[in-house]
FITISE-481698 format. One line per 3 residues: number of its first residue (from 1); their letters; for each residue x, y, z of N, C-alpha, C, O. Coordinates in steps of 0.1 Angstrom, whole numbers. Layout:
N
NUM	a	X/Y/Z/X/Y/Z/X/Y/Z/X/Y/Z; ...
END
This chain:
240
1	mrf	-1117/-281/623/-1118/-293/616/-1109/-293/603/-1108/-283/596; -1102/-304/602/-1093/-305/590/-1099/-312/579/-1105/-323/580; -1098/-306/567/-1104/-312/555/-1092/-320/547/-1082/-314/544
4	rrp	-1095/-333/545/-1085/-340/537/-1085/-337/522/-1096/-334/517; -1073/-337/516/-1073/-335/502/-1080/-347/495/-1080/-358/500; -1087/-344/484/-1093/-355/477/-1083/-364/471/-1072/-360/466
7	tla	-1085/-377/472/-1076/-387/466/-1077/-387/451/-1086/-381/445; -1067/-392/444/-1067/-393/429/-1079/-400/424/-1084/-397/414; -1083/-412/432/-1093/-420/428/-1106/-411/428/-1114/-412/419
10	cal	-1108/-403/438/-1120/-395/439/-1120/-385/428/-1131/-382/422; -1109/-379/426/-1108/-369/415/-1112/-375/401/-1119/-369/393; -1106/-387/399/-1109/-394/386/-1124/-397/385/-1130/-396/375
13	agt	-1130/-402/396/-1143/-405/397/-1152/-393/394/-1161/-394/386; -1149/-382/400/-1156/-369/397/-1155/-365/383/-1165/-361/377; -1143/-366/377/-1141/-362/363/-1149/-371/354/-1155/-367/344
16	svl	-1149/-384/358/-1156/-394/349/-1171/-390/349/-1178/-391/339; -1176/-386/361/-1191/-383/361/-1194/-371/353/-1204/-371/346; -1185/-361/354/-1187/-349/346/-1186/-352/331/-1195/-347/323
19	lls	-1176/-361/326/-1175/-365/312/-1188/-372/308/-1193/-370/297; -1192/-381/316/-1203/-390/313/-1216/-381/312/-1224/-383/303; -1218/-372/321/-1230/-363/321/-1230/-354/308/-1240/-352/302
22	sal	-1217/-350/305/-1216/-341/293/-1219/-348/281/-1225/-343/271; -1214/-361/279/-1215/-368/268/-1230/-372/266/-1235/-372/255; -1237/-376/276/-1251/-380/275/-1260/-368/273/-1270/-370/266
25	aag	-1256/-357/278/-1265/-345/276/-1264/-340/262/-1274/-335/257; -1253/-342/255/-1251/-337/242/-1257/-346/231/-1259/-343/220; -1261/-359/236/-1266/-369/226/-1279/-364/220/-1287/-357/226
28	pal	-1281/-369/207/-1295/-366/201/-1305/-375/206/-1302/-386/212; -1318/-371/205/-1329/-380/209/-1334/-387/196/-1333/-383/185; -1341/-398/200/-1347/-407/189/-1362/-404/189/-1369/-407/199
31	tlp	-1367/-399/178/-1381/-397/176/-1386/-407/165/-1382/-407/154; -1395/-415/169/-1400/-427/160/-1414/-424/154/-1422/-418/162; -1416/-427/142/-1430/-426/137/-1440/-435/144/-1436/-447/148
34	vei	-1452/-431/146/-1461/-439/153/-1465/-451/145/-1471/-461/150; -1463/-451/131/-1466/-463/123/-1458/-475/127/-1462/-486/124; -1446/-473/133/-1438/-485/136/-1445/-492/148/-1448/-486/158
37	paa	-1446/-506/146/-1452/-514/157/-1446/-511/170/-1434/-509/171; -1454/-513/181/-1450/-510/194/-1437/-518/198/-1428/-513/204; -1438/-531/195/-1426/-540/199/-1414/-535/192/-1403/-535/199
40	erd	-1415/-531/180/-1403/-527/173/-1398/-513/178/-1386/-511/179; -1408/-505/182/-1404/-492/187/-1397/-493/200/-1387/-486/203; -1401/-503/209/-1394/-506/222/-1380/-511/219/-1371/-506/226
43	rlr	-1378/-520/209/-1364/-524/207/-1355/-513/202/-1344/-513/206; -1360/-504/194/-1352/-493/189/-1349/-483/200/-1338/-478/201; -1359/-480/208/-1358/-471/220/-1347/-476/230/-1339/-468/235
46	qva	-1348/-489/232/-1338/-495/242/-1324/-493/237/-1315/-490/246; -1322/-494/225/-1308/-491/220/-1305/-477/221/-1294/-473/226; -1314/-467/217/-1311/-453/218/-1309/-448/232/-1300/-440/234
49	eta	-1318/-453/241/-1318/-447/254/-1306/-452/263/-1303/-446/273; -1300/-463/258/-1288/-468/266/-1276/-468/257/-1266/-476/260; -1276/-460/247/-1265/-460/237/-1252/-456/243/-1251/-448/251
52	svs	-1241/-464/239/-1228/-461/243/-1223/-449/235/-1215/-441/241; -1227/-447/223/-1223/-436/214/-1234/-432/206/-1242/-440/200; -1236/-419/204/-1247/-414/196/-1242/-402/189/-1233/-395/194
55	tra	-1247/-399/177/-1243/-387/169/-1254/-383/159/-1264/-390/157; -1253/-371/155/-1262/-365/145/-1254/-356/136/-1247/-347/140; -1254/-359/123/-1246/-352/113/-1254/-348/101/-1262/-356/96
58	age	-1252/-336/97/-1259/-330/85/-1249/-330/74/-1238/-326/76; -1254/-334/62/-1245/-334/50/-1247/-321/43/-1257/-314/45; -1238/-318/34/-1240/-307/25/-1250/-310/15/-1251/-321/10
61	pfi	-1259/-300/11/-1269/-302/2/-1264/-306/-12/-1253/-301/-16; -1271/-314/-19/-1267/-317/-33/-1279/-318/-42/-1290/-321/-37; -1276/-317/-55/-1287/-317/-65/-1287/-331/-73/-1276/-335/-78
64	trr	-1298/-336/-74/-1300/-349/-81/-1314/-351/-84/-1323/-344/-80; -1317/-362/-91/-1330/-366/-93/-1335/-373/-80/-1329/-382/-74; -1347/-369/-76/-1352/-374/-63/-1354/-389/-64/-1351/-397/-55
67	dif	-1360/-394/-75/-1363/-408/-77/-1351/-417/-76/-1351/-428/-71; -1340/-412/-82/-1327/-419/-82/-1323/-420/-67/-1319/-431/-62; -1322/-409/-60/-1318/-409/-46/-1326/-418/-37/-1320/-425/-29
70	eyl	-1339/-418/-39/-1347/-427/-31/-1346/-441/-35/-1349/-450/-27; -1343/-444/-47/-1341/-458/-52/-1329/-464/-45/-1330/-475/-40; -1318/-456/-44/-1306/-461/-38/-1308/-463/-23/-1303/-472/-18
73	ldh	-1316/-454/-16/-1319/-455/-3/-1327/-468/0/-1324/-475/10; -1336/-472/-9/-1345/-483/-7/-1339/-497/-12/-1345/-507/-10; -1328/-495/-19/-1321/-507/-24/-1306/-507/-19/-1298/-506/-28
76	pef	-1304/-509/-7/-1290/-507/-2/-1280/-518/-7/-1268/-515/-8; -1285/-529/-10/-1275/-539/-17/-1271/-533/-31/-1259/-533/-34; -1280/-529/-38/-1277/-523/-52/-1268/-511/-50/-1259/-509/-58
79	ath	-1271/-502/-40/-1265/-490/-38/-1250/-492/-35/-1242/-484/-40; -1246/-503/-28/-1232/-506/-25/-1226/-510/-38/-1213/-508/-39; -1232/-516/-47/-1227/-520/-60/-1223/-507/-68/-1213/-507/-74
82	var	-1232/-498/-67/-1229/-484/-73/-1217/-478/-67/-1208/-474/-74; -1217/-477/-53/-1206/-471/-47/-1193/-477/-49/-1183/-470/-51; -1192/-491/-50/-1180/-498/-52/-1176/-497/-66/-1164/-496/-69
85	alr	-1185/-498/-76/-1182/-496/-90/-1175/-482/-93/-1167/-480/-101; -1180/-472/-85/-1174/-458/-86/-1162/-456/-77/-1157/-445/-77; -1159/-466/-70/-1148/-465/-60/-1150/-454/-50/-1141/-447/-46
88	lar	-1162/-453/-45/-1165/-444/-35/-1165/-450/-20/-1164/-442/-10; -1166/-463/-20/-1166/-469/-7/-1161/-484/-8/-1162/-490/-18; -1157/-489/4/-1153/-503/4/-1163/-512/10/-1161/-525/9
91	yri	-1173/-507/17/-1182/-516/24/-1191/-522/13/-1193/-517/2; -1197/-534/17/-1206/-541/8/-1218/-546/16/-1217/-548/28; -1229/-548/9/-1241/-553/15/-1246/-565/5/-1245/-564/-7
94	wrg	-1251/-575/11/-1256/-586/4/-1268/-592/11/-1269/-591/23; -1276/-599/3/-1288/-605/9/-1285/-621/11/-1282/-628/2; -1288/-625/24/-1288/-639/27/-1301/-644/31/-1311/-637/30
97	peg	-1302/-657/35/-1314/-663/38/-1322/-656/50/-1334/-656/50; -1314/-649/58/-1320/-642/70/-1322/-627/68/-1327/-620/77; -1318/-623/56/-1320/-608/53/-1307/-602/48/-1298/-609/43
100	lwl	-1306/-589/50/-1295/-581/46/-1283/-582/55/-1285/-583/67; -1270/-583/50/-1258/-583/58/-1249/-572/53/-1250/-567/42; -1241/-567/62/-1232/-556/59/-1218/-559/64/-1217/-564/75
103	ddg	-1208/-556/55/-1194/-557/59/-1188/-544/55/-1188/-540/44; -1183/-537/65/-1178/-523/63/-1164/-523/58/-1159/-512/55; -1158/-535/57/-1144/-535/52/-1133/-532/61/-1122/-532/58
106	wga	-1137/-529/74/-1127/-525/84/-1129/-534/97/-1123/-530/107; -1136/-545/96/-1137/-554/107/-1151/-555/113/-1153/-564/121; -1161/-547/109/-1174/-549/113/-1183/-556/104/-1184/-552/92
109	igq	-1190/-566/109/-1199/-574/100/-1212/-576/108/-1212/-580/120; -1223/-574/102/-1236/-576/109/-1248/-577/100/-1247/-575/88; -1259/-580/106/-1271/-581/99/-1279/-568/101/-1279/-563/112
112	fsl	-1287/-563/91/-1295/-551/94/-1308/-552/86/-1309/-560/77; -1317/-543/89/-1330/-543/83/-1335/-529/82/-1332/-521/90; -1342/-526/71/-1350/-514/69/-1363/-514/77/-1372/-521/73
115	vya	-1364/-508/89/-1375/-509/97/-1387/-501/92/-1399/-504/94; -1383/-489/87/-1394/-479/83/-1389/-472/71/-1377/-468/70; -1398/-469/62/-1395/-461/50/-1407/-453/46/-1418/-458/43
118	atg	-1406/-440/46/-1416/-431/42/-1409/-418/36/-1398/-416/38; -1417/-410/30/-1412/-398/24/-1404/-390/35/-1410/-386/45; -1391/-387/33/-1383/-379/42/-1376/-387/53/-1369/-381/60
121	rrv	-1379/-400/54/-1373/-407/65/-1371/-421/63/-1379/-428/57; -1360/-427/67/-1357/-441/67/-1351/-445/81/-1342/-438/86; -1356/-456/87/-1351/-461/100/-1346/-475/98/-1353/-484/93
124	mya	-1333/-477/102/-1327/-490/101/-1322/-495/115/-1318/-488/124; -1322/-508/116/-1317/-515/129/-1306/-525/124/-1308/-532/114; -1296/-526/132/-1285/-535/129/-1280/-542/142/-1281/-536/153
127	rgv	-1274/-554/140/-1268/-560/151/-1256/-568/145/-1257/-575/135; -1244/-566/151/-1233/-572/145/-1220/-573/155/-1221/-571/167; -1209/-576/149/-1196/-578/156/-1185/-569/150/-1186/-567/138
130	ytq	-1176/-566/158/-1164/-559/153/-1152/-566/158/-1150/-569/169; -1143/-570/148/-1132/-578/152/-1119/-572/146/-1117/-569/134; -1109/-570/155/-1096/-566/152/-1086/-574/160/-1089/-579/171
133	wfl	-1074/-577/155/-1065/-586/162/-1060/-580/176/-1056/-588/184; -1061/-567/178/-1056/-561/190/-1067/-558/200/-1064/-553/211; -1079/-562/197/-1091/-560/205/-1099/-572/207/-1100/-581/199
136	pti	-1106/-574/219/-1116/-585/220/-1127/-583/211/-1130/-571/206; -1134/-594/207/-1146/-592/198/-1156/-583/204/-1160/-585/216; -1161/-573/197/-1171/-563/202/-1184/-567/196/-1185/-567/184
139	rgr	-1194/-569/204/-1207/-571/199/-1216/-559/202/-1215/-553/212; -1225/-555/193/-1234/-544/196/-1245/-543/187/-1247/-551/178; -1254/-533/190/-1266/-530/182/-1266/-516/178/-1259/-507/184
142	avv	-1273/-512/168/-1273/-499/162/-1287/-495/157/-1294/-504/151; -1290/-482/158/-1302/-477/151/-1297/-465/143/-1290/-457/148; -1301/-465/131/-1297/-454/122/-1309/-448/116/-1318/-455/110
145	vie	-1310/-435/116/-1322/-427/110/-1316/-418/99/-1307/-410/102; -1321/-419/87/-1318/-410/76/-1330/-402/74/-1340/-407/71; -1328/-388/75/-1338/-379/72/-1334/-370/61/-1322/-366/60
148	ygv	-1343/-366/53/-1340/-358/41/-1351/-349/37/-1363/-352/38; -1347/-337/33/-1356/-327/27/-1355/-325/12/-1343/-327/7; -1365/-322/6/-1364/-321/-9/-1370/-307/-13/-1381/-304/-8
151	qpa	-1363/-300/-22/-1367/-287/-28/-1365/-287/-42/-1356/-294/-47; -1374/-281/-50/-1372/-281/-65/-1360/-274/-69/-1355/-265/-64; -1355/-280/-80/-1342/-275/-86/-1344/-275/-101/-1354/-282/-106
154	pdh	-1336/-268/-109/-1338/-268/-124/-1336/-282/-130/-1330/-291/-124; -1341/-283/-143/-1340/-295/-150/-1346/-308/-143/-1340/-318/-144; -1357/-306/-137/-1365/-317/-130/-1356/-324/-120/-1358/-336/-117
157	rsl	-1347/-316/-114/-1339/-322/-103/-1344/-316/-90/-1353/-308/-89; -1338/-321/-79/-1342/-317/-66/-1330/-314/-58/-1319/-320/-60; -1331/-303/-49/-1320/-301/-39/-1323/-310/-27/-1333/-308/-20
160	itt	-1313/-318/-24/-1315/-328/-13/-1307/-324/-1/-1295/-321/-2; -1313/-323/11/-1306/-321/23/-1308/-332/32/-1320/-336/35; -1297/-338/38/-1298/-350/45/-1292/-349/59/-1282/-342/61
163	tvt	-1298/-356/68/-1293/-357/82/-1292/-372/86/-1302/-379/84; -1281/-377/91/-1280/-390/97/-1279/-390/112/-1270/-383/117; -1287/-397/119/-1287/-398/133/-1284/-413/137/-1291/-422/131
166	gfv	-1274/-415/145/-1270/-429/149/-1268/-431/163/-1264/-423/170; -1273/-443/167/-1271/-448/181/-1265/-462/182/-1270/-471/175; -1254/-463/189/-1247/-476/190/-1246/-480/204/-1242/-473/213
169	kld	-1251/-492/207/-1250/-498/220/-1242/-510/220/-1244/-519/213; -1230/-509/228/-1221/-520/228/-1225/-530/240/-1228/-525/251; -1225/-543/237/-1230/-553/246/-1220/-556/257/-1223/-560/268
172	nrv	-1207/-553/254/-1197/-555/264/-1197/-544/275/-1195/-532/272; -1199/-547/288/-1202/-537/298/-1189/-527/300/-1191/-515/302; -1178/-533/299/-1165/-525/301/-1164/-516/290/-1161/-504/292
175	ldl	-1165/-521/277/-1164/-513/265/-1175/-502/265/-1173/-491/260; -1187/-506/269/-1198/-497/269/-1195/-485/278/-1197/-474/274; -1189/-488/290/-1186/-477/299/-1175/-468/294/-1175/-456/295
178	agr	-1165/-475/287/-1154/-467/281/-1159/-459/270/-1155/-447/268; -1169/-464/262/-1174/-456/251/-1181/-443/257/-1181/-433/251; -1188/-445/268/-1195/-434/274/-1185/-423/280/-1187/-411/278
181	lvg	-1175/-428/286/-1165/-419/293/-1158/-411/283/-1154/-400/286; -1155/-416/271/-1149/-409/260/-1159/-405/249/-1156/-405/237; -1171/-402/255/-1182/-399/246/-1179/-388/235/-1183/-390/224
184	aaa	-1172/-378/239/-1170/-367/229/-1161/-371/217/-1164/-368/206; -1150/-379/221/-1142/-384/210/-1149/-395/202/-1148/-395/189; -1156/-403/208/-1164/-414/201/-1175/-408/192/-1178/-413/181
187	aak	-1182/-398/198/-1193/-391/190/-1187/-384/178/-1193/-384/167; -1175/-378/180/-1168/-372/168/-1165/-381/157/-1167/-378/145; -1160/-393/161/-1157/-404/151/-1170/-409/145/-1170/-411/132
190	aek	-1181/-410/152/-1194/-415/147/-1199/-405/137/-1204/-408/127; -1197/-392/141/-1203/-381/132/-1195/-381/119/-1200/-379/108; -1182/-383/120/-1173/-384/108/-1178/-395/99/-1180/-392/87
193	ear	-1181/-407/104/-1186/-418/96/-1200/-415/90/-1202/-418/79; -1208/-408/98/-1221/-405/93/-1220/-395/81/-1227/-396/71; -1211/-385/82/-1209/-376/71/-1203/-382/59/-1206/-378/48
196	klv	-1195/-393/61/-1190/-401/49/-1201/-407/42/-1201/-408/30; -1211/-413/50/-1222/-420/43/-1230/-409/35/-1234/-413/23; -1232/-397/40/-1239/-387/32/-1232/-384/20/-1237/-383/9
199	kvf	-1218/-383/21/-1210/-379/9/-1211/-390/-2/-1211/-387/-14; -1211/-402/3/-1212/-413/-7/-1224/-412/-15/-1224/-413/-28; -1236/-410/-9/-1248/-407/-16/-1247/-395/-25/-1253/-396/-36
202	ara	-1241/-385/-20/-1241/-372/-29/-1232/-375/-41/-1236/-371/-52; -1221/-381/-39/-1211/-383/-50/-1216/-393/-60/-1214/-391/-72; -1223/-404/-55/-1229/-413/-64/-1240/-407/-72/-1241/-410/-84
205	sra	-1249/-399/-66/-1259/-392/-73/-1254/-383/-84/-1259/-382/-94; -1243/-376/-80/-1237/-366/-90/-1232/-374/-102/-1234/-370/-114; -1225/-385/-99/-1219/-393/-110/-1230/-398/-119/-1228/-399/-131
208	idd	-1241/-403/-114/-1252/-408/-122/-1258/-396/-130/-1262/-398/-141; -1259/-385/-124/-1265/-373/-131/-1256/-369/-142/-1261/-365/-153; -1243/-370/-141/-1233/-365/-151/-1233/-374/-163/-1232/-370/-174
211	dpa	-1233/-388/-160/-1231/-398/-171/-1239/-410/-168/-1232/-420/-164; -1252/-411/-168/-1260/-422/-164/-1256/-435/-170/-1255/-446/-164; -1253/-434/-183/-1250/-446/-191/-1236/-452/-187/-1235/-464/-185
214	ava	-1227/-444/-184/-1213/-448/-179/-1215/-456/-166/-1209/-466/-165; -1222/-450/-156/-1224/-456/-144/-1231/-469/-145/-1227/-479/-138; -1242/-470/-153/-1249/-482/-155/-1239/-493/-160/-1240/-505/-156
217	alv	-1231/-489/-170/-1221/-498/-176/-1211/-504/-166/-1208/-516/-166; -1206/-495/-157/-1197/-499/-147/-1204/-510/-138/-1198/-520/-134; -1216/-506/-133/-1223/-515/-124/-1226/-529/-130/-1224/-539/-124
220	sqr	-1230/-528/-143/-1233/-541/-150/-1222/-550/-151/-1224/-562/-153; -1209/-545/-149/-1197/-554/-150/-1195/-562/-138/-1187/-571/-138; -1202/-558/-127/-1200/-566/-114/-1208/-579/-115/-1220/-579/-118
223	pdv	-1201/-590/-113/-1207/-604/-115/-1219/-606/-106/-1228/-614/-109; -1217/-601/-94/-1228/-604/-83/-1239/-594/-81/-1247/-595/-72; -1240/-584/-90/-1250/-574/-89/-1263/-580/-92/-1265/-588/-101
226	prh	-1274/-577/-84/-1287/-582/-86/-1292/-578/-100/-1294/-566/-102; -1295/-588/-109/-1298/-584/-123/-1312/-577/-124/-1313/-568/-132; -1322/-581/-116/-1335/-574/-117/-1334/-560/-112/-1341/-552/-117
229	ele	-1325/-556/-102/-1323/-543/-98/-1316/-535/-107/-1318/-523/-109; -1306/-542/-114/-1298/-534/-125/-1308/-531/-136/-1307/-519/-140; -1317/-539/-140/-1327/-536/-150/-1336/-525/-146/-1339/-516/-154
232	efr	-1341/-525/-133/-1349/-514/-128/-1342/-501/-129/-1347/-491/-132; -1329/-502/-125/-1320/-490/-125/-1319/-484/-138/-1320/-472/-140; -1317/-492/-149/-1315/-488/-162/-1328/-482/-167/-1328/-472/-174
235	qll	-1340/-488/-163/-1352/-482/-168/-1354/-469/-161/-1359/-459/-167; -1351/-467/-148/-1351/-455/-141/-1343/-444/-148/-1347/-432/-149; -1332/-448/-154/-1323/-438/-161/-1327/-437/-175/-1320/-429/-183
238	dlr	-1338/-444/-179/-1343/-443/-193/-1332/-448/-203/-1330/-442/-214; -1325/-459/-199/-1315/-464/-208/-1321/-477/-214/-1327/-485/-207; -1319/-478/-227/-1324/-489/-235/-1313/-499/-238/-1315/-509/-245
END
């Protein structure tokens, strides 16, 4: 019996299956707190279990006041004012009638919400679009989980260790498949962005620690900063 050589199409199909299996096997799993309502958990799991790209990235530990770090976590709109005032990031967050919106400064705009907040964990859900002149409009959903550990440090500070886990589901079927087939490269890019997010928190916290009055003064110069959050921030820093 003669065996035919595999065609190029078959070879590519086989390679694609291997790449897809490898990418999916390496992806992180989503573990959700039982306190999240069942309907919300189902929505988050649907994104995670069918994610086009997923990643998990740990940031380098940093020392800061725990209450300041958690304030920035729980007030993302204000946190972006701090980051932009310190020139640490270009993305911005603002509150509209329907909730919080995010513009990453590179073409991605969407709405997001803080689904769960408790000691050591925050869970966020987002839905948005990505627009570039050389690409079709990409629509998608995302789940982001920020986990952190806290250990005592000198001078009433804490050593903060953070991990960011992200899941992105592209709504376009062709792009979704492409994202899965280049899962390793896409996951590496997602991990890079997750590490950047952790670095922004770390650098902002250090700047606040080094000179809280100077940071508060810079933020106060921003015309659209929420004034009540600025006052809360100043009180947190014990600034009169």
